[in-house]
C-alpha positions in Angstrom: 80.0 86.5 54.6 78.8 90.1 56.5 81.7 89.8 59.2 84.4 88.9 56.7 83.5 91.3 53.9 83.6 94.4 56.6 86.8 93.0 57.9 88.0 92.8 54.7 87.4 96.2 53.9 89.4 97.6 57.0 92.7 95.7 55.8 93.7 99.0 54.6 92.8 101.3 57.3 93.5 99.7 60.0 97.6 100.4 61.9 97.8 98.5 64.4 100.8 97.1 66.0 102.9 94.9 64.0 104.8 92.3 64.8 107.4 89.9 62.9 107.3 86.1 62.0 110.3 83.8 62.6 110.4 84.3 66.2 110.7 81.2 68.0 111.2 81.1 72.5 112.5 78.0 74.0 113.4 76.9 77.6 113.9 80.0 79.7 117.4 81.4 78.6 118.1 80.3 75.3 115.8 81.6 72.1 116.9 80.4 68.4 115.0 81.9 65.1 115.0 83.6 61.9 115.4 87.2 61.3 112.7 89.5 59.4 113.4 91.9 56.6 115.6 92.7 54.0 118.3 90.8 55.5 118.0 87.4 56.5 120.3 85.5 59.4 119.5 82.8 61.7 120.6 83.2 65.6 120.3 81.7 68.8 120.8 83.5 72.3 122.4 81.2 75.1 123.1 81.7 78.6 125.8 81.0 80.3 127.9 81.5 83.6 131.3 83.3 84.3 133.1 84.4 87.4 132.3 87.7 86.5 128.5 86.9 86.4 126.2 85.8 84.2 126.7 86.1 80.1 123.9 86.1 77.4 126.0 84.6 74.1 124.3 85.5 70.8 125.2 83.5 67.8 124.6 83.7 63.9 125.1 82.8 60.5 124.5 85.3 57.9 124.8 83.9 54.1 127.3 85.9 51.9 124.1 87.2 49.2 122.3 88.9 52.0 124.7 91.5 51.9 125.9 93.9 49.3 129.7 93.1 47.9 131.9 96.1 46.4 134.8 96.2 43.9 138.3 96.7 46.3 141.0 96.3 44.1 141.3 92.7 43.0 138.7 91.5 45.3 135.2 92.3 46.8 134.1 93.5 50.2 131.2 93.8 52.6 130.9 95.2 55.9 127.9 95.0 58.3 127.1 96.1 61.8 125.0 93.6 64.4 123.9 95.4 67.3 122.2 94.1 70.3 119.4 96.0 72.7 118.4 94.3 75.8 115.2 95.7 77.6 113.3 95.3 80.7 109.5 94.6 81.0 109.0 98.1 81.3 110.8 98.8 77.9 114.0 100.6 79.2 117.1 99.6 77.8 119.4 98.1 80.5 122.3 96.2 78.1 123.2 96.7 74.3 126.4 96.7 72.2 127.5 96.4 68.5 129.9 94.5 66.1 131.2 95.3 62.8 132.7 93.0 61.1 134.3 92.7 57.3 133.9 90.1 54.2 136.2 89.7 51.7 136.0 87.5 48.5 138.4 87.2 45.6 135.9 86.0 43.1 132.7 87.8 42.7 130.7 84.3 41.1 131.8 82.9 44.7 128.7 85.1 46.3 125.9 83.3 44.1 126.6 80.1 45.4 124.9 80.1 48.6 127.2 77.8 50.9 129.1 80.5 52.0 128.1 81.6 55.6 129.4 84.0 58.0 129.5 82.8 61.5 130.4 84.5 64.7 129.6 85.1 68.9 129.0 87.9 71.0 127.9 87.9 74.2 126.4 90.5 76.6 127.0 90.5 80.6 123.1 90.6 82.3 122.0 90.2 85.4 119.2 87.4 85.8 115.6 88.3 84.9 113.0 88.3 82.1 113.7 90.4 78.9 113.5 91.2 75.4 116.3 91.6 72.8 116.3 93.1 69.7 118.9 91.8 67.4 119.8 94.4 64.5 122.1 93.3 61.6 122.5 96.2 59.0 124.4 96.0 55.3 126.7 98.9 55.8 126.8 99.4 52.1 123.4 99.1 51.5 121.6 100.0 54.8 119.6 97.1 54.5 118.4 95.7 57.6 116.9 92.7 59.1 116.1 92.0 62.7 114.4 90.1 65.3 113.0 90.6 68.8 112.6 87.7 71.5 111.0 87.6 74.4 114.0 85.7 77.2 114.3 84.8 80.4 117.9 84.8 81.9 117.6 82.3 84.9 119.7 82.8 88.2 122.1 80.0 89.2 122.9 79.8 92.9 126.6 79.0 93.3 126.7 75.6 95.0 123.8 73.9 92.7 123.8 71.7 89.8 123.1 73.9 87.0 123.2 73.6 83.3 123.6 76.3 80.5 121.5 76.8 77.5 122.7 74.6 75.0 125.0 76.3 72.2 123.9 74.6 68.3 126.9 74.1 66.1 127.9 71.8 63.3 131.2 71.0 61.3 132.3 73.2 58.9 136.1 73.2 57.4 137.8 71.4 59.9 136.2 73.5 63.4 133.2 73.7 65.2 131.1 77.3 63.6 127.6 78.0 65.4 124.7 76.3 63.8 121.5 78.3 64.9 119.8 77.3 61.9 119.8 73.7 64.1 119.3 71.5 60.9 121.4 68.4 60.4 121.8 65.6 58.1 122.4 65.4 53.8 125.2 68.2 53.7 124.5 69.5 57.4 126.3 67.2 59.0 125.9 65.5 62.7 124.4 66.9 65.7 126.8 68.9 67.5 126.3 70.4 71.0 128.0 72.2 73.7 126.7 73.4 77.1 128.4 74.0 80.7 127.8 72.4 83.7 128.1 74.1 87.1 128.7 72.5 90.2 130.9 72.7 93.4 130.8 68.5 94.4 133.2 66.4 93.7 131.2 63.4 92.5 131.0 62.2 89.1 127.8 63.3 86.9 125.2 61.6 85.0 123.8 62.2 81.7 121.4 61.0 79.7 120.7 62.1 76.1 117.0 61.1 74.1 115.7 62.2 70.9 112.3 62.3 70.1 110.1 62.6 67.1 106.6 63.3 66.6 106.5 63.3 70.2 107.4 59.8 70.6 110.1 58.9 71.9 112.4 55.8 70.6 114.8 53.6 72.5 117.7 53.3 69.9 118.1 57.3 70.4 118.4 57.2 74.1 122.2 57.1 75.3 123.9 57.9 78.4 127.7 58.6 79.8 128.9 59.6 82.9 131.1 62.7 83.3 134.3 62.6 85.5 134.4 64.9 88.7 132.5 68.2 88.5 133.2 71.7 88.3 132.1 74.8 85.8 133.2 72.2 82.5 132.5 72.4 79.3 130.7 69.6 77.3 131.1 68.8 73.6 128.7 66.5 72.1 128.2 64.5 68.8 125.4 62.9 67.7 125.4 60.8 64.6 122.5 62.0 62.3 122.8 59.5 59.2 120.3 56.7 61.2 117.5 59.0 62.2 114.7 60.0 60.2 113.5 63.5 58.9 111.5 65.5 61.1 111.4 67.4 63.8 112.8 66.6 67.0 113.5 67.4 70.7 117.0 66.8 72.5 116.0 66.2 75.9 119.2 66.3 78.0 119.5 65.6 81.7 121.9 66.1 84.2 122.0 64.2 87.5 124.5 64.4 90.7 123.9 63.5 93.8 120.3 63.4 94.3 119.7 66.5 92.2 118.2 66.4 88.4 118.4 69.1 85.7 117.3 68.9 82.7 116.5 70.4 79.2 114.8 70.4 76.0 115.6 71.9 72.6 114.1 71.5 68.7 116.1 70.3 66.0 115.3 69.1 62.6 117.2 66.4 60.8 116.9 65.8 56.6 118.2 62.3 55.7 116.8 61.6 52.0 118.3 58.0 52.6 116.8 56.8 55.2 112.9 57.3 55.6 109.8 55.0 56.0 106.9 54.3 53.6 105.0 56.5 55.7 107.6 59.4 56.0 107.8 59.3 52.1 104.4 59.9 51.1 104.1 62.7 53.9 107.4 64.4 51.7 106.0 63.5 48.5 102.8 65.1 49.8 104.6 67.9 51.0 106.0 68.9 47.1 102.5 69.4 46.3 103.4 73.4 46.5 106.1 72.8 43.9 104.8 70.3 41.3 102.0 68.9 40.6 100.4 66.0 37.4 102.6 63.5 36.1 105.7 64.5 38.2 104.1 64.4 41.5 102.0 61.0 40.6 105.0 59.3 39.3 106.5 60.0 43.2 103.8 59.0 44.7 103.8 55.7 43.1 107.4 54.9 42.5 108.9 51.6 43.8 110.8 51.5 47.4 113.6 50.8 45.1 113.2 54.0 42.7 112.3 56.6 45.7 115.3 58.5 46.5 116.6 58.2 42.7 113.2 60.0 41.7 113.9 62.4 44.7 117.1 63.7 43.9 116.1 63.8 40.4 113.1 66.2 41.6 115.4 68.8 43.4 118.3 68.4 40.9 115.8 70.0 38.1 115.7 72.9 41.0 119.0 73.6 42.1 119.8 77.1 40.8 123.7 75.9 41.2 124.8 72.2 40.3 128.3 73.3 40.6 128.0 73.1 44.7 127.0 70.3 46.9 124.1 73.0 48.4 121.1 72.7 46.5 119.1 76.3 48.0 116.0 75.8 46.4 115.7 72.7 48.3 117.1 73.6 51.7 114.9 77.2 51.2 111.9 74.8 50.8 112.6 72.3 53.5 113.0 75.4 55.8 109.9 76.8 55.0 107.9 73.2 55.9 110.1 72.8 59.1 109.3 76.3 60.6 105.9 75.6 59.0 105.2 73.0 61.3 106.8 74.3 64.1 104.5 77.7 63.6 101.2 76.6 62.7 100.8 73.1 63.8 97.9 72.2 65.9 96.3 68.8 67.3 94.4 68.9 63.8 97.0 69.0 61.1 100.6 69.7 61.0 102.1 73.1 59.7 102.6 71.8 56.6 98.7 71.5 55.8 97.4 74.7 57.5 96.3 77.9 55.4 98.8 79.6 57.6 101.5 76.9 56.5 100.9 76.9 53.1 101.1 81.2 52.9 104.4 80.8 54.3 105.5 78.0 52.6 105.1 79.4 49.4 105.7 83.2 49.8 108.0 83.4 53.0 108.2 85.7 55.7 105.5 88.3 55.4 107.2 92.0 55.2 104.8 92.7 58.1 101.8 90.9 60.3 99.0 92.7 61.3 97.8 90.7 64.3 94.1 90.8 66.3 94.1 88.3 69.1 91.6 89.8 71.0 89.1 92.0 68.8 85.5 92.2 70.4 83.5 92.2 66.8 85.3 89.9 65.1 87.1 86.5 66.0 90.6 86.3 66.0 92.6 87.5 63.2 95.9 88.4 61.0 96.9 90.1 57.7 99.7 89.1 56.3 101.7 91.8 54.5 104.1 91.0 51.4 105.0 94.7 50.1 107.2 93.3 47.0 104.0 91.6 45.7 101.1 93.9 46.6 99.7 90.9 48.1 98.0 90.4 51.3 96.5 87.4 53.2 93.3 87.5 55.9 93.5 84.6 58.1 90.7 83.9 60.6 90.5 81.8 63.5 86.8 81.5 63.2 86.0 78.3 65.4 88.0 79.9 68.4 90.8 76.4 68.4 93.8 78.7 66.9 93.1 77.0 63.5 93.4 80.0 61.2 91.6 79.3 57.8 92.6 81.7 55.0 89.6 83.8 54.4 90.9 86.5 51.7 91.5 85.5 49.7 90.3 82.3 48.7 92.4 79.0 49.1 91.7 78.0 45.6 92.4 81.9 44.6 96.1 81.7 46.0 98.6 81.8 42.9 100.9 78.9 44.1 104.7 80.0 42.5 107.4 79.6 44.9 109.2 82.9 46.2 
């Protein structure tokens, strides 16, 4: 208790290096995540090989309501700038560029519906190596910003050897494919859509195997293979049906084989399918709603017969839909985005991320404005302090057991005001 009290007293005195939440690295050569700051956007960075050399492709999706629109005649316009700065291991800048974009709408009400997205892709030429990418989006009208820094290894693809690029996640919208770094499919977001390139100079056909692994257990029904035509530096578009997949987090495993060589890649994604759910998944899904519902409503969901489950869940979210005139339920999507992120970032062998103390705070309040991390303090166990300046909140987590399970020590869990922000 003395250690905890002393630690709490030091909260306002420490000015350690601040790091942002919301960044997740995957396989070398590709990263994706959600920005932090006043402007929120999803991004993915994917490596491709071109005749001119290696390029890092940066894709993003930016909701219209994240930037400020101003009247311009009979229309409303917004402008924003994406900047990318690439730094080497010594902190020196080795590449970078900026891109400015404009948005125009005819009716101001359209901006509040949440289903308008700005999506685009940029690329930078870069030599193989380990880098840190700083991605910044600036709203030109309000000067508000959002950013994320991610560590990426750009792989060296040797000529003549079998290789694959990173995987660009996409979705179909208005009869065209758009980048989809959010990687959430089903329930309004359509089927899983992928694009990647295969690099080879051999004439033989290429075997490709795809599988989806859910909760660490391979499912044979979600495994399929195909043979591509004669090889070359060719692009592959692949669509995987999502309407038969259970709700949950998945790892997409891609295996490419040719002439005794095998290349593999694994990337994570999330599927939400409210019409296809097991009894076990239903119980967990209802339990996850405990942060935003209690009492009779939650009891009714838990006791519902299989025939009524889908209807009651649909009604639950309809009551919380901020705009019923659209097919998008912004409240539901935001909530499940946070649950999925909590499972990815804060889960352990002991409990899923949404049940952890860090997961609870993240689900309720979203990304912290700033995070102060102390993983190697000589006087105390590892701890973190999360600051939410707009609400005047701060939360202290400590890994008392030294096993990566950060417990909320201030304020106490039972004193957290459960209100979804």
